[in-house]
C-alpha positions as CSV (number, residue, x, y, z in Angstrom):
1,M,183.3,119.6,-59.9
2,S,184.7,120.1,-55.8
3,A,188.3,120.2,-55.7
4,G,189.7,117.2,-54.9
5,V,186.6,114.4,-56.0
6,P,187.7,112.9,-59.2
7,A,185.5,112.7,-62.7
8,C,183.6,109.0,-63.1
9,R,184.1,109.1,-67.0
10,A,182.3,105.6,-67.8
11,V,179.2,108.0,-66.2
12,N,180.4,112.0,-66.3
13,V,180.1,112.5,-63.2
14,P,182.0,113.3,-59.2
15,V,182.6,109.4,-58.2
16,A,182.3,110.4,-54.5
17,V,178.3,111.1,-56.1
18,S,177.9,107.8,-56.6
19,A,180.1,106.4,-53.6
20,L,178.2,109.4,-51.3
21,I,174.3,108.1,-53.1
22,I,176.2,103.9,-52.2
23,A,177.4,104.7,-48.3
24,S,174.4,106.7,-47.7
25,G,172.2,103.5,-49.1
26,N,174.2,101.0,-47.1
27,G,174.1,103.7,-44.2
28,D,178.1,103.7,-43.9
29,L,178.6,106.6,-41.7
30,A,182.2,106.9,-41.6
31,V,182.0,106.8,-45.5
32,M,179.6,109.2,-45.8
33,Q,182.1,111.7,-43.8
34,A,185.0,110.8,-45.6
35,L,183.2,112.2,-49.1
36,L,181.6,114.8,-47.3
37,D,185.5,116.1,-45.8
38,V,186.6,116.4,-49.3
39,G,183.7,117.7,-50.6
40,A,180.8,115.7,-52.0
41,D,177.8,117.4,-52.6
42,V,175.4,116.8,-50.5
43,D,172.8,116.9,-53.4
44,A,174.1,116.2,-56.2
45,H,172.1,113.6,-57.8
46,E,173.1,110.5,-60.6
47,D,170.8,109.5,-63.7
48,D,173.0,107.6,-65.6
49,R,170.7,104.5,-65.4
50,G,167.7,106.6,-66.6
51,F,166.9,108.0,-63.3
52,S,167.7,110.4,-60.6
53,T,168.3,109.7,-57.0
54,T,169.9,111.5,-53.5
55,A,172.1,110.8,-51.2
56,L,169.1,111.8,-48.8
57,I,167.0,110.1,-50.9
58,E,168.5,106.4,-50.8
59,A,169.3,107.1,-46.8
60,T,166.0,107.3,-46.9
61,R,164.9,104.6,-49.2
62,E,166.4,101.9,-46.6
63,G,165.4,103.5,-43.2
64,R,169.2,104.6,-42.7
65,L,167.6,107.0,-40.0
66,A,171.0,107.8,-39.0
67,A,172.7,108.9,-42.6
68,V,169.5,110.8,-42.9
69,Q,170.2,112.9,-39.8
70,V,174.1,112.9,-41.4
71,L,172.7,114.6,-44.9
72,L,170.6,117.1,-43.5
73,D,172.8,118.2,-40.8
74,K,174.4,119.0,-44.0
75,G,172.3,120.6,-45.4
76,A,170.9,118.2,-47.7
77,D,167.4,119.3,-48.8
78,A,164.7,116.9,-48.5
79,S,162.8,119.0,-51.2
80,I,164.3,117.0,-53.9
81,A,162.0,114.3,-55.6
82,D,163.3,110.8,-56.7
83,G,162.7,111.4,-60.8
């Protein structure tokens, strides 16, 4: 876990993971940048709901092209598959 990124005890993942995924799906570039600035892992995935997803997958799924570009510019791995 990155320094400065608290954990969410309910699902045992960094809060920034869920927040980055949600912000990316919503195309909220300001929130995405703030989370990335504090160390959110661009390729982290969330699987507490029985499936895996990443910020890049959610941004792509929702057609948030600017969010996709931000994530790719930050080094997001486009080869990670939705599970």
